[in-house]
Each structure stands twice: as C-alpha cells, then as structure tokens.
N, CA and C atoms of all chains as a GROMACS GRO file, in nm:
protein
  627
    1MET      N    1   9.237   7.857  10.598
    1MET     CA    2   9.193   7.733  10.532
    1MET      C    3   9.314   7.644  10.506
    2LYS      N    4   9.302   7.520  10.552
    2LYS     CA    5   9.412   7.425  10.530
    2LYS      C    6   9.401   7.364  10.390
    3ASN      N    7   9.512   7.312  10.339
    3ASN     CA    8   9.505   7.244  10.209
    3ASN      C    9   9.614   7.138  10.198
    4ARG      N   10   9.599   7.054  10.095
    4ARG     CA   11   9.694   6.944  10.074
    4ARG      C   12   9.787   6.973   9.957
    5LEU      N   13   9.800   7.099   9.926
    5LEU     CA   14   9.872   7.138   9.805
    5LEU      C   15  10.018   7.090   9.805
    6GLU      N   16  10.085   7.110   9.919
    6GLU     CA   17  10.226   7.074   9.926
    6GLU      C   18  10.244   6.923   9.905
    7ALA      N   19  10.158   6.845   9.972
    7ALA     CA   20  10.168   6.699   9.961
    7ALA      C   21  10.140   6.655   9.817
    8LEU      N   22  10.037   6.714   9.757
    8LEU     CA   23  10.001   6.678   9.619
    8LEU      C   24  10.113   6.715   9.522
    9ARG      N   25  10.171   6.832   9.544
    9ARG     CA   26  10.279   6.878   9.456
    9ARG      C   27  10.399   6.784   9.466
   10LYS      N   28  10.434   6.748   9.589
   10LYS     CA   29  10.552   6.661   9.610
   10LYS      C   30  10.525   6.522   9.552
   11ALA      N   31  10.399   6.478   9.565
   11ALA     CA   32  10.364   6.346   9.510
   11ALA      C   33  10.381   6.345   9.358
   12ARG      N   34  10.360   6.458   9.297
   12ARG     CA   35  10.379   6.469   9.151
   12ARG      C   36  10.525   6.494   9.113
   13GLY      N   37  10.611   6.513   9.214
   13GLY     CA   38  10.753   6.538   9.188
   13GLY      C   39  10.781   6.675   9.129
   14LEU      N   40  10.698   6.772   9.167
   14LEU     CA   41  10.715   6.908   9.114
   14LEU      C   42  10.773   6.998   9.221
   15ASN      N   43  10.850   7.098   9.179
   15ASN     CA   44  10.887   7.201   9.277
   15ASN      C   45  10.788   7.318   9.263
   16GLN      N   46  10.798   7.414   9.355
   16GLN     CA   47  10.701   7.525   9.356
   16GLN      C   48  10.702   7.601   9.224
   17GLU      N   49  10.820   7.620   9.171
   17GLU     CA   50  10.836   7.696   9.046
   17GLU      C   51  10.761   7.627   8.931
   18GLU      N   52  10.774   7.496   8.924
   18GLU     CA   53  10.710   7.420   8.815
   18GLU      C   54  10.558   7.424   8.828
   19LEU      N   55  10.510   7.409   8.952
   19LEU     CA   56  10.364   7.414   8.972
   19LEU      C   57  10.312   7.554   8.939
   20ALA      N   58  10.385   7.656   8.985
   20ALA     CA   59  10.345   7.795   8.957
   20ALA      C   60  10.338   7.818   8.806
   21ASP      N   61  10.436   7.765   8.736
   21ASP     CA   62  10.442   7.778   8.591
   21ASP      C   63  10.322   7.713   8.525
   22ALA      N   64  10.286   7.596   8.572
   22ALA     CA   65  10.174   7.522   8.514
   22ALA      C   66  10.041   7.593   8.541
   23LEU      N   67  10.032   7.660   8.656
   23LEU     CA   68   9.906   7.726   8.692
   23LEU      C   69   9.901   7.873   8.647
   24GLY      N   70  10.015   7.924   8.601
   24GLY     CA   71  10.019   8.064   8.558
   24GLY      C   72  10.014   8.163   8.672
   25VAL      N   73  10.075   8.124   8.785
   25VAL     CA   74  10.084   8.217   8.900
   25VAL      C   75  10.231   8.227   8.942
   26SER      N   76  10.259   8.317   9.036
   26SER     CA   77  10.398   8.332   9.080
   26SER      C   78  10.435   8.221   9.180
   27ARG      N   79  10.566   8.198   9.194
   27ARG     CA   80  10.612   8.097   9.290
   27ARG      C   81  10.572   8.135   9.433
   28GLN      N   82  10.575   8.266   9.460
   28GLN     CA   83  10.538   8.314   9.594
   28GLN      C   84  10.393   8.279   9.628
   29THR      N   85  10.306   8.282   9.526
   29THR     CA   86  10.165   8.248   9.549
   29THR      C   87  10.153   8.102   9.592
   30ILE      N   88  10.229   8.014   9.526
   30ILE     CA   89  10.226   7.872   9.564
   30ILE      C   90  10.276   7.857   9.708
   31GLY      N   91  10.385   7.927   9.740
   31GLY     CA   92  10.440   7.921   9.876
   31GLY      C   93  10.337   7.967   9.980
   32SER      N   94  10.271   8.078   9.950
   32SER     CA   95  10.171   8.132  10.044
   32SER      C   96  10.051   8.040  10.057
   33LEU      N   97  10.012   7.978   9.945
   33LEU     CA   98   9.899   7.884   9.951
   33LEU      C   99   9.935   7.764  10.038
   34GLU      N  100  10.056   7.713  10.018
   34GLU     CA  101  10.099   7.594  10.094
   34GLU      C  102  10.110   7.625  10.244
   35ASN      N  103  10.152   7.746  10.275
   35ASN     CA  104  10.165   7.783  10.417
   35ASN      C  105  10.031   7.822  10.480
   36GLY      N  106   9.929   7.834  10.397
   36GLY     CA  107   9.797   7.873  10.447
   36GLY      C  108   9.785   8.021  10.475
   37ARG      N  109   9.882   8.099  10.425
   37ARG     CA  110   9.876   8.244  10.448
   37ARG      C  111   9.782   8.312  10.349
   38TYR      N  112   9.756   8.246  10.237
   38TYR     CA  113   9.672   8.307  10.134
   38TYR      C  114   9.569   8.206  10.087
   39ASN      N  115   9.443   8.250  10.080
   39ASN     CA  116   9.336   8.164  10.027
   39ASN      C  117   9.313   8.200   9.881
   40PRO      N  118   9.308   8.101   9.792
   40PRO     CA  119   9.296   8.133   9.649
   40PRO      C  120   9.156   8.180   9.612
   41SER      N  121   9.148   8.246   9.498
   41SER     CA  122   9.017   8.281   9.444
   41SER      C  123   8.952   8.151   9.397
   42ILE      N  124   8.823   8.155   9.374
   42ILE     CA  125   8.753   8.033   9.330
   42ILE      C  126   8.808   7.987   9.195
   43LEU      N  127   8.849   8.082   9.110
   43LEU     CA  128   8.903   8.046   8.979
   43LEU      C  129   9.035   7.970   8.993
   44LEU      N  130   9.122   8.020   9.080
   44LEU     CA  131   9.251   7.953   9.101
   44LEU      C  132   9.229   7.818   9.167
   45ALA      N  133   9.133   7.811   9.259
   45ALA     CA  134   9.103   7.683   9.325
   45ALA      C  135   9.058   7.579   9.221
   46PHE      N  136   8.974   7.624   9.126
   46PHE     CA  137   8.931   7.533   9.019
   46PHE      C  138   9.048   7.490   8.932
   47LYS      N  139   9.137   7.585   8.902
   47LYS     CA  140   9.255   7.555   8.820
   47LYS      C  141   9.341   7.449   8.888
   48ILE      N  142   9.362   7.468   9.020
   48ILE     CA  143   9.445   7.375   9.096
   48ILE      C  144   9.380   7.236   9.097
   49ALA      N  145   9.247   7.236   9.123
   49ALA     CA  146   9.175   7.109   9.127
   49ALA      C  147   9.183   7.039   8.992
   50ASP      N  148   9.167   7.116   8.888
   50ASP     CA  149   9.173   7.063   8.752
   50ASP      C  150   9.312   7.004   8.723
   51PHE      N  151   9.414   7.075   8.769
   51PHE     CA  152   9.553   7.032   8.745
   51PHE      C  153   9.580   6.896   8.810
   52PHE      N  154   9.528   6.878   8.932
   52PHE     CA  155   9.553   6.754   9.005
   52PHE      C  156   9.445   6.648   8.981
   53ASP      N  157   9.348   6.680   8.896
   53ASP     CA  158   9.237   6.588   8.868
   53ASP      C  159   9.161   6.550   8.994
   54LEU      N  160   9.139   6.649   9.079
   54LEU     CA  161   9.066   6.626   9.204
   54LEU      C  162   8.956   6.732   9.216
   55THR      N  163   8.872   6.719   9.318
   55THR     CA  164   8.774   6.825   9.341
   55THR      C  165   8.836   6.927   9.438
   56ILE      N  166   8.775   7.044   9.442
   56ILE     CA  167   8.827   7.149   9.531
   56ILE      C  168   8.826   7.099   9.677
   57GLU      N  169   8.718   7.029   9.713
   57GLU     CA  170   8.705   6.981   9.852
   57GLU      C  171   8.813   6.880   9.889
   58GLU      N  172   8.865   6.812   9.789
   58GLU     CA  173   8.970   6.714   9.818
   58GLU      C  174   9.106   6.782   9.841
   59ILE      N  175   9.117   6.906   9.800
   59ILE     CA  176   9.244   6.978   9.817
   59ILE      C  177   9.237   7.079   9.931
   60PHE      N  178   9.128   7.152   9.935
   60PHE     CA  179   9.114   7.257  10.037
   60PHE      C  180   9.017   7.211  10.146
   61ILE      N  181   9.060   7.229  10.268
   61ILE     CA  182   8.979   7.184  10.382
   61ILE      C  183   8.920   7.306  10.452
   62TYR      N  184   8.788   7.315  10.444
   62TYR     CA  185   8.722   7.431  10.503
   62TYR      C  186   8.713   7.416  10.654
   63GLU      N  187   8.754   7.519  10.724
   63GLU     CA  188   8.741   7.522  10.870
   63GLU      C  189   8.680   7.654  10.908
   64GLU      N  190   8.579   7.648  10.995
   64GLU     CA  191   8.518   7.774  11.040
   64GLU      C  192   8.622   7.854  11.116
   65GLU      N  193   8.637   7.981  11.075
   65GLU     CA  194   8.741   8.062  11.141
   65GLU      C  195   8.700   8.097  11.283
   66SER      N  196   8.798   8.085  11.374
   66SER     CA  197   8.767   8.120  11.514
   66SER      C  198   8.760   8.272  11.526
   67LYS      N  199   8.657   8.318  11.600
   67LYS     CA  200   8.636   8.464  11.609
   67LYS      C  201   8.713   8.523  11.724
   68MET      N  202  10.070   9.770   7.736
   68MET     CA  203  10.024   9.884   7.656
   68MET      C  204  10.060   9.862   7.509
   69SER      N  205   9.967   9.896   7.417
   69SER     CA  206   9.992   9.867   7.276
   69SER      C  207  10.098   9.962   7.219
   70LYS      N  208  10.158   9.913   7.107
   70LYS     CA  209  10.262   9.992   7.041
   70LYS      C  210  10.206  10.128   6.999
   71ARG      N  211  10.085  10.123   6.940
   71ARG     CA  212  10.024  10.247   6.888
   71ARG      C  213  10.006  10.350   7.000
   72LYS      N  214   9.962  10.302   7.116
   72LYS     CA  215   9.940  10.392   7.231
   72LYS      C  216  10.073  10.456   7.274
   73ASN      N  217  10.181  10.374   7.276
   73ASN     CA  218  10.312  10.427   7.313
   73ASN      C  219  10.358  10.534   7.216
   74TYR      N  220  10.340  10.506   7.085
   74TYR     CA  221  10.381  10.606   6.984
   74TYR      C  222  10.299  10.734   6.999
   75LEU      N  223  10.170  10.718   7.032
   75LEU     CA  224  10.083  10.835   7.051
   75LEU      C  225  10.132  10.918   7.169
   76ILE      N  226  10.170  10.850   7.277
   76ILE     CA  227  10.221  10.920   7.396
   76ILE      C  228  10.349  10.997   7.360
   77ILE      N  229  10.439  10.932   7.283
   77ILE     CA  230  10.564  10.998   7.243
   77ILE      C  231  10.533  11.120   7.156
   78ALA      N  232  10.438  11.105   7.063
   78ALA     CA  233  10.403  11.217   6.974
   78ALA      C  234  10.348  11.334   7.055
   79ILE      N  235  10.256  11.304   7.149
   79ILE     CA  236  10.199  11.410   7.233
   79ILE      C  237  10.311  11.477   7.314
   80ALA      N  238  10.403  11.395   7.365
   80ALA     CA  239  10.514  11.448   7.446
   80ALA      C  240  10.600  11.544   7.363
   81ILE      N  241  10.628  11.505   7.239
   81ILE     CA  242  10.712  11.592   7.154
   81ILE      C  243  10.639  11.724   7.127
   82VAL      N  244  10.508  11.716   7.100
   82VAL     CA  245  10.430  11.839   7.074
   82VAL      C  246  10.434  11.929   7.198
   83LEU      N  247  10.410  11.870   7.316
   83LEU     CA  248  10.410  11.948   7.440
   83LEU      C  249  10.547  12.010   7.466
   84LEU      N  250  10.653  11.928   7.447
   84LEU     CA  251  10.789  11.976   7.469
   84LEU      C  252  10.820  12.093   7.375
   85ALA      N  253  10.786  12.074   7.247
   85ALA     CA  254  10.814  12.178   7.147
   85ALA      C  255  10.738  12.305   7.182
   86ALA      N  256  10.609  12.289   7.214
   86ALA     CA  257  10.526  12.406   7.247
   86ALA      C  258  10.584  12.479   7.368
   87GLY      N  259  10.623  12.400   7.471
   87GLY     CA  260  10.680  12.460   7.591
   87GLY      C  261  10.809  12.534   7.563
   88LEU      N  262  10.898  12.472   7.485
   88LEU     CA  263  11.028  12.535   7.455
   88LEU      C  264  11.010  12.661   7.370
   89ILE      N  265  10.916  12.653   7.273
   89ILE     CA  266  10.889  12.772   7.190
   89ILE      C  267  10.839  12.886   7.278
   90MET      N  268  10.749  12.851   7.374
   90MET     CA  269  10.696  12.955   7.462
   90MET      C  270  10.806  13.012   7.552
   91VAL      N  271  10.895  12.924   7.602
   91VAL     CA  272  11.004  12.971   7.690
   91VAL      C  273  11.096  13.067   7.614
   92LYS      N  274  11.133  13.027   7.492
   92LYS     CA  275  11.229  13.106   7.416
   92LYS      C  276  11.164  13.222   7.341
   93GLY      N  277  11.042  13.196   7.290
   93GLY     CA  278  10.982  13.290   7.195
   93GLY      C  279  10.903  13.405   7.256
   94LEU      N  280  10.844  13.382   7.372
   94LEU     CA  281  10.754  13.486   7.425
   94LEU      C  282  10.834  13.603   7.483
   95GLN      N  283  10.803  13.721   7.433
   95GLN     CA  284  10.866  13.841   7.487
   95GLN      C  285  10.779  13.894   7.601
   96ASP      N  286  10.841  13.908   7.717
   96ASP     CA  287  10.772  13.961   7.835
   96ASP      C  288  10.638  13.890   7.861
   97PRO      N  289  10.642  13.756   7.886
   97PRO     CA  290  10.516  13.683   7.906
   97PRO      C  291  10.453  13.715   8.042
   98SER      N  292  10.320  13.694   8.048
   98SER     CA  293  10.253  13.715   8.177
   98SER      C  294  10.294  13.600   8.270
   99ALA      N  295  10.263  13.615   8.398
   99ALA     CA  296  10.304  13.513   8.496
   99ALA      C  297  10.242  13.378   8.460
  100PHE      N  298  10.116  13.381   8.415
  100PHE     CA  299  10.046  13.256   8.382
  100PHE      C  300  10.113  13.184   8.265
  101LEU      N  301  10.144  13.262   8.159
  101LEU     CA  302  10.208  13.201   8.040
  101LEU      C  303  10.348  13.149   8.074
  102ASN      N  304  10.416  13.221   8.159
  102ASN     CA  305  10.550  13.180   8.201
  102ASN      C  306  10.545  13.043   8.271
  103VAL      N  307  10.449  13.030   8.366
  103VAL     CA  308  10.433  12.904   8.439
  103VAL      C  309  10.389  12.794   8.342
  104LEU      N  310  10.294  12.830   8.254
  104LEU     CA  311  10.239  12.732   8.160
  104LEU      C  312  10.348  12.672   8.071
  105SER      N  313  10.441  12.758   8.026
  105SER     CA  314  10.548  12.708   7.938
  105SER      C  315  10.633  12.603   8.009
  106TYR      N  316  10.666  12.628   8.136
  106TYR     CA  317  10.747  12.530   8.209
  106TYR      C  318  10.667  12.404   8.244
  107VAL      N  319  10.536  12.423   8.268
  107VAL     CA  320  10.451  12.306   8.293
  107VAL      C  321  10.447  12.218   8.168
  108LEU      N  322  10.436  12.281   8.051
  108LEU     CA  323  10.433  12.205   7.925
  108LEU      C  324  10.563  12.128   7.905
  109VAL      N  325  10.676  12.194   7.933
  109VAL     CA  326  10.806  12.128   7.917
  109VAL      C  327  10.815  12.008   8.015
  110GLY      N  328  10.773  12.030   8.138
  110GLY     CA  329  10.778  11.924   8.240
  110GLY      C  330  10.691  11.806   8.201
  111LEU      N  331  10.567  11.837   8.160
  111LEU     CA  332  10.472  11.733   8.119
  111LEU      C  333  10.525  11.656   7.998
  112GLY      N  334  10.582  11.732   7.903
  112GLY     CA  335  10.640  11.671   7.783
  112GLY      C  336  10.751  11.574   7.819
  113CYS      N  337  10.839  11.616   7.911
  113CYS     CA  338  10.951  11.530   7.953
  113CYS      C  339  10.900  11.402   8.018
  114ILE      N  340  10.800  11.417   8.106
  114ILE     CA  341  10.745  11.300   8.177
  114ILE      C  342  10.686  11.201   8.076
  115LEU      N  343  10.601  11.253   7.986
  115LEU     CA  344  10.536  11.166   7.888
  115LEU      C  345  10.637  11.102   7.792
  116PHE      N  346  10.739  11.181   7.753
  116PHE     CA  347  10.840  11.131   7.661
  116PHE      C  348  10.918  11.016   7.728
  117GLY      N  349  10.955  11.037   7.853
  117GLY     CA  350  11.028  10.933   7.927
  117GLY      C  351  10.945  10.807   7.941
  118ARG      N  352  10.817  10.825   7.972
  118ARG     CA  353  10.728  10.711   7.989
  118ARG      C  354  10.709  10.635   7.858
  119GLY      N  355  10.680  10.711   7.752
  119GLY     CA  356  10.656  10.650   7.621
  119GLY      C  357  10.779  10.577   7.570
  120MET      N  358  10.895  10.642   7.580
  120MET     CA  359  11.019  10.581   7.532
  120MET      C  360  11.054  10.458   7.615
  121GLY      N  361  11.035  10.470   7.747
  121GLY     CA  362  11.065  10.358   7.837
  121GLY      C  363  10.983  10.235   7.801
  122GLN      N  364  10.852  10.259   7.779
  122GLN     CA  365  10.763  10.146   7.746
  122GLN      C  366  10.801  10.086   7.611
  123THR      N  367  10.832  10.175   7.513
  123THR     CA  368  10.866  10.126   7.378
  123THR      C  369  10.994  10.044   7.381
  124VAL      N  370  11.096  10.098   7.447
  124VAL     CA  371  11.225  10.029   7.451
  124VAL      C  372  11.211   9.896   7.525
  125SER      N  373  11.141   9.898   7.640
  125SER     CA  374  11.130   9.773   7.716
  125SER      C  375  11.048   9.670   7.638
  126ALA      N  376  10.946   9.715   7.563
  126ALA     CA  377  10.867   9.621   7.481
  126ALA      C  378  10.955   9.559   7.373
  127ARG      N  379  11.041   9.642   7.312
  127ARG     CA  380  11.131   9.592   7.205
  127ARG      C  381  11.230   9.490   7.260
  128VAL      N  382  11.287   9.523   7.377
  128VAL     CA  383  11.386   9.432   7.437
  128VAL      C  384  11.319   9.300   7.474
  129LEU      N  385  11.198   9.313   7.533
  129LEU     CA  386  11.130   9.191   7.580
  129LEU      C  387  11.088   9.101   7.464
  130GLN      N  388  11.069   9.159   7.346
  130GLN     CA  389  11.032   9.078   7.228
  130GLN      C  390  11.138   8.972   7.201
  131GLN      N  391  11.263   9.005   7.235
  131GLN     CA  392  11.373   8.909   7.212
  131GLN      C  393  11.381   8.802   7.320
  132TYR      N  394  11.313   8.828   7.433
  132TYR     CA  395  11.315   8.732   7.544
  132TYR      C  396  11.172   8.697   7.584
  133PRO      N  397  11.104   8.615   7.503
  133PRO     CA  398  10.962   8.584   7.530
  133PRO      C  399  10.940   8.517   7.666
  134GLU      N  400  11.038   8.438   7.712
  134GLU     CA  401  11.023   8.369   7.840
  134GLU      C  402  11.019   8.471   7.955
  135THR      N  403  11.110   8.569   7.947
  135THR     CA  404  11.111   8.675   8.049
  135THR      C  405  10.981   8.754   8.045
  136GLU      N  406  10.933   8.781   7.924
  136GLU     CA  407  10.808   8.857   7.908
  136GLU      C  408  10.691   8.780   7.970
  137ARG      N  409  10.689   8.648   7.946
  137ARG     CA  410  10.582   8.564   8.001
  137ARG      C  411  10.587   8.567   8.155
  138LYS      N  412  10.708   8.559   8.211
  138LYS     CA  413  10.723   8.561   8.358
  138LYS      C  414  10.677   8.696   8.414
  139MET      N  415  10.712   8.802   8.342
  139MET     CA  416  10.670   8.935   8.388
  139MET      C  417  10.519   8.950   8.385
  140GLN      N  418  10.456   8.892   8.281
  140GLN     CA  419  10.310   8.895   8.271
  140GLN      C  420  10.248   8.818   8.387
  141ILE      N  421  10.308   8.702   8.419
  141ILE     CA  422  10.256   8.622   8.531
  141ILE      C  423  10.264   8.702   8.661
  142GLU      N  424  10.380   8.766   8.683
  142GLU     CA  425  10.397   8.847   8.806
  142GLU      C  426  10.295   8.960   8.811
  143ARG      N  427  10.268   9.019   8.694
  143ARG     CA  428  10.177   9.134   8.688
  143ARG      C  429  10.033   9.092   8.714
  144PHE      N  430   9.992   8.978   8.657
  144PHE     CA  431   9.852   8.937   8.668
  144PHE      C  432   9.830   8.830   8.775
  145ASP      N  433   9.934   8.799   8.850
  145ASP     CA  434   9.921   8.701   8.958
  145ASP      C  435   9.818   8.752   9.059
  146GLU      N  436   9.720   8.667   9.091
  146GLU     CA  437   9.609   8.715   9.174
  146GLU      C  438   9.651   8.760   9.313
  147ARG      N  439   9.753   8.691   9.371
  147ARG     CA  440   9.800   8.733   9.504
  147ARG      C  441   9.866   8.871   9.495
  148ASN      N  442   9.944   8.893   9.390
  148ASN     CA  443  10.007   9.025   9.372
  148ASN      C  444   9.901   9.134   9.355
  149ILE      N  445   9.793   9.102   9.283
  149ILE     CA  446   9.686   9.200   9.263
  149ILE      C  447   9.618   9.231   9.397
  150VAL      N  448   9.592   9.125   9.476
  150VAL     CA  449   9.530   9.144   9.609
  150VAL      C  450   9.620   9.232   9.696
  151ILE      N  451   9.752   9.204   9.692
  151ILE     CA  452   9.848   9.282   9.772
  151ILE      C  453   9.848   9.428   9.727
  152ARG      N  454   9.851   9.449   9.595
  152ARG     CA  455   9.850   9.587   9.543
  152ARG      C  456   9.726   9.662   9.589
  153HIS      N  457   9.609   9.594   9.580
  153HIS     CA  458   9.484   9.658   9.619
  153HIS      C  459   9.481   9.688   9.769
  154ALA      N  460   9.532   9.594   9.849
  154ALA     CA  461   9.533   9.616   9.995
  154ALA      C  462   9.624   9.733  10.029
  155ALA      N  463   9.739   9.742   9.959
  155ALA     CA  464   9.832   9.853   9.986
  155ALA      C  465   9.768   9.986   9.948
  156LYS      N  466   9.698   9.988   9.833
  156LYS     CA  467   9.631  10.111   9.791
  156LYS      C  468   9.523  10.151   9.890
  157SER      N  469   9.452  10.051   9.940
  157SER     CA  470   9.345  10.077  10.036
  157SER      C  471   9.400  10.140  10.164
  158LYS      N  472   9.513  10.087  10.212
  158LYS     CA  473   9.576  10.143  10.333
  158LYS      C  474   9.625  10.285  10.306
  159ALA      N  475   9.684  10.303  10.186
  159ALA     CA  476   9.735  10.437  10.152
  159ALA      C  477   9.620  10.537  10.146
  160TYR      N  478   9.504  10.492  10.096
  160TYR     CA  479   9.386  10.579  10.090
  160TYR      C  480   9.344  10.622  10.231
  161ASP      N  481   9.341  10.524  10.323
  161ASP     CA  482   9.303  10.555  10.462
  161ASP      C  483   9.399  10.658  10.522
  162VAL      N  484   9.529  10.639  10.496
  162VAL     CA  485   9.630  10.733  10.548
  162VAL      C  486   9.609  10.871  10.485
  163MET      N  487   9.581  10.871  10.353
  163MET     CA  488   9.566  10.999  10.283
  163MET      C  489   9.449  11.081  10.339
  164ILE      N  490   9.340  11.012  10.374
  164ILE     CA  491   9.223  11.082  10.428
  164ILE      C  492   9.262  11.156  10.557
  165TYR      N  493   9.337  11.087  10.646
  165TYR     CA  494   9.379  11.152  10.770
  165TYR      C  495   9.479  11.265  10.742
  166LEU      N  496   9.569  11.240  10.645
  166LEU     CA  497   9.670  11.341  10.610
  166LEU      C  498   9.605  11.468  10.557
  167PHE      N  499   9.507  11.448  10.467
  167PHE     CA  500   9.435  11.563  10.411
  167PHE      C  501   9.369  11.645  10.522
  168GLY      N  502   9.302  11.573  10.611
  168GLY     CA  503   9.235  11.640  10.723
  168GLY      C  504   9.333  11.720  10.807
  169ALA      N  505   9.446  11.656  10.840
  169ALA     CA  506   9.548  11.722  10.922
  169ALA      C  507   9.604  11.844  10.849
  170LEU      N  508   9.627  11.831  10.719
  170LEU     CA  509   9.681  11.942  10.641
  170LEU      C  510   9.585  12.061  10.638
  171ILE      N  511   9.455  12.030  10.619
  171ILE     CA  512   9.356  12.138  10.614
  171ILE      C  513   9.355  12.214  10.747
  172ILE      N  514   9.357  12.138  10.857
  172ILE     CA  515   9.358  12.202  10.990
  172ILE      C  516   9.487  12.284  11.008
  173ALA      N  517   9.601  12.224  10.970
  173ALA     CA  518   9.730  12.294  10.986
  173ALA      C  519   9.733  12.422  10.903
  174PHE      N  520   9.687  12.414  10.779
  174PHE     CA  521   9.685  12.534  10.693
  174PHE      C  522   9.592  12.640  10.749
  175GLY      N  523   9.479  12.593  10.807
  175GLY     CA  524   9.384  12.686  10.868
  175GLY      C  525   9.450  12.760  10.984
  176LEU      N  526   9.523  12.685  11.068
  176LEU     CA  527   9.589  12.747  11.184
  176LEU      C  528   9.703  12.839  11.140
  177MET      N  529   9.767  12.806  11.027
  177MET     CA  530   9.878  12.888  10.978
  177MET      C  531   9.828  13.012  10.903
  178GLU      N  532   9.698  13.018  10.883
  178GLU     CA  533   9.636  13.131  10.811
  178GLU      C  534   9.703  13.154  10.675
  179VAL      N  535   9.708  13.045  10.594
  179VAL     CA  536   9.777  13.056  10.466
  179VAL      C  537   9.692  13.121  10.356
  180GLY      N  538   9.572  13.150  10.383
  180GLY     CA  539   9.486  13.209  10.281
  180GLY      C  540   9.374  13.115  10.244
  181ILE      N  541   9.258  13.176  10.222
  181ILE     CA  542   9.136  13.097  10.200
  181ILE      C  543   9.142  13.017  10.069
  182ALA      N  544   9.209  13.073   9.966
  182ALA     CA  545   9.214  13.005   9.835
  182ALA      C  546   9.284  12.869   9.847
  183VAL      N  547   9.394  12.868   9.921
  183VAL     CA  548   9.470  12.743   9.937
  183VAL      C  549   9.386  12.640  10.012
  184ILE      N  550   9.322  12.685  10.120
  184ILE     CA  551   9.242  12.593  10.201
  184ILE      C  552   9.123  12.540  10.120
  185LEU      N  553   9.060  12.630  10.044
  185LEU     CA  554   8.944  12.585   9.964
  185LEU      C  555   8.987  12.485   9.856
  186LEU      N  556   9.103  12.508   9.796
  186LEU     CA  557   9.154  12.414   9.694
  186LEU      C  558   9.181  12.277   9.755
  187LEU      N  559   9.243  12.279   9.871
  187LEU     CA  560   9.274  12.154   9.941
  187LEU      C  561   9.145  12.083   9.981
  188LEU      N  562   9.048  12.161  10.029
  188LEU     CA  563   8.919  12.106  10.069
  188LEU      C  564   8.848  12.045   9.948
  189ALA      N  565   8.856  12.115   9.833
  189ALA     CA  566   8.793  12.065   9.711
  189ALA      C  567   8.857  11.933   9.670
  190ALA      N  568   8.991  11.925   9.680
  190ALA     CA  569   9.061  11.801   9.644
  190ALA      C  570   9.020  11.688   9.739
  191TYR      N  571   9.010  11.721   9.868
  191TYR     CA  572   8.970  11.624   9.971
  191TYR      C  573   8.830  11.570   9.940
  192LEU      N  574   8.737  11.663   9.910
  192LEU     CA  575   8.599  11.622   9.882
  192LEU      C  576   8.592  11.543   9.751
  193PHE      N  577   8.676  11.580   9.654
  193PHE     CA  578   8.678  11.508   9.526
  193PHE      C  579   8.721  11.363   9.546
  194VAL      N  580   8.822  11.345   9.631
  194VAL     CA  581   8.869  11.208   9.660
  194VAL      C  582   8.757  11.128   9.728
  195LEU      N  583   8.690  11.190   9.825
  195LEU     CA  584   8.581  11.121   9.895
  195LEU      C  585   8.467  11.088   9.799
  196ALA      N  586   8.434  11.185   9.710
  196ALA     CA  587   8.326  11.164   9.613
  196ALA      C  588   8.362  11.051   9.516
  197THR      N  589   8.489  11.045   9.477
  197THR     CA  590   8.534  10.938   9.388
  197THR      C  591   8.517  10.802   9.456
  198ALA      N  592   8.554  10.796   9.583
  198ALA     CA  593   8.541  10.670   9.658
  198ALA      C  594   8.393  10.629   9.666
  199LEU      N  595   8.305  10.726   9.692
  199LEU     CA  596   8.161  10.697   9.701
  199LEU      C  597   8.106  10.652   9.566
  200TYR      N  598   8.150  10.717   9.459
  200TYR     CA  599   8.104  10.684   9.324
  200TYR      C  600   8.139  10.538   9.290
  201TYR      N  601   8.266  10.501   9.316
  201TYR     CA  602   8.308  10.365   9.282
  201TYR      C  603   8.244  10.261   9.374
  202LYS      N  604   8.217  10.300   9.498
  202LYS     CA  605   8.150  10.208   9.591
  202LYS      C  606   8.011  10.176   9.536
  203SER      N  607   7.939  10.280   9.494
  203SER     CA  608   7.805  10.258   9.443
  203SER      C  609   7.809  10.182   9.310
  204LYS      N  610   7.908  10.215   9.224
  204LYS     CA  611   7.924  10.147   9.094
  204LYS      C  612   7.947   9.997   9.115
  205TYR      N  613   8.042   9.966   9.205
  205TYR     CA  614   8.075   9.825   9.227
  205TYR      C  615   7.962   9.750   9.297
  206GLU      N  616   7.882   9.823   9.379
  206GLU     CA  617   7.769   9.758   9.444
  206GLU      C  618   7.666   9.714   9.340
  207GLN      N  619   7.653   9.794   9.234
  207GLN     CA  620   7.558   9.757   9.128
  207GLN      C  621   7.613   9.645   9.040
  208GLU      N  622   7.745   9.646   9.021
  208GLU     CA  623   7.807   9.548   8.931
  208GLU      C  624   7.826   9.411   8.996
  209MET      N  625   7.854   9.411   9.126
  209MET     CA  626   7.889   9.283   9.190
  209MET      C  627   7.769   9.223   9.265
   0.00000   0.00000   0.00000
C-alpha cells in the first residue's frame, strides 16, 4: 500500500523521530511506513490521519495486490 | 511489571534458595530424588532472584530517567515491533514442530528407552494441543 506520509511529514517540517514521538511509535516504524514495507493497523492509520487532520484515504492509497 | 510483583518474586527466590541450600547441606544420605530436587531449588531460586533483582534495579534506575523509560515503553509497545516479535515466534514454532519430530525419530532409532520417547512425545502433543486451544479461543474472540 502506497502512502503520502513522507511528503506530509516533510511539509510539516518534521523529521522521522519527531513524528514517531508524536504518534507514540518507534522511528523505525515511521521509516517502514514511508518505504511501504509495513502497513499500519487501523488504529495507527487513524492516529496518523488525526495528526495530519486528513482522512485515512487521503494518506494511504489502496492498491489491489498483484497475485 | 509492578513493584509488588518484583518483591514477591525476590521473596519466593530467597525461600527457594534457602530451602535448596538447607537440603544440600542438611540432608544426611539423601535419596537421588531429594538430591536432584535440592539443586533444582537452588537453580530456580538463583534464576528468580536474578530476574526479580534485575527488574527492581532497572525500574529504580529508570525512575530517574523518565524520558528513557518513555522511549523504552514506546519500543516495547510499538505495533511493528509486536508484529515482528509474533512473526518470529510463529517461525520458531514451525521450526520446533519439525525439530521435535526429528528428535523423536532419532531417539527411537537410538533406542534410548521408551520413557524418554514417551516424555518427548507428550511434550510434542502438549505443544500441539496448546496451539489448537489458542486457535479455537482466538476464533471465538475475534
């Protein structure tokens, strides 16, 4: 699943550590989310959306996985 | 872990250690079972004492550094870390199932005695039964 997390974070002038701190997750989790290696739980997705004042769909882009 | 729980673990450890040491020193001509039991008690006491003291000391030190404690809590409850831990445990379980099977066959071929093989088989079945129990439990809960 693709997302706009890195762009949104940079637009806010935050580094990964600061965003991780604000969301209560590790810096590695933010890195993995930005690289698309890890998909967040629905709770974390809501937290992220809430933090950026956006909807989940505006941050995470659903793509059907190729089989 | 709460302070009270740590103190309880330390208290149990001291009791086990004392009981074990008394048995080691005090028993005149103990049976094989009592002899083994005394050393098991000492070993268990040492493990619990180390664990309890370690937790207590680290909790005390961390009290002085709340920022470090908060970061450690984040690392511990970070959802990606939890997913990774669970995935690692799941892989280890798969490996263990094959290992158990191989060990049972190897022990059978080595003719080590039926008691050993039956114990190993019982442990193997217990692990499988535990997995089935939690599968059914989580199916009802989720």
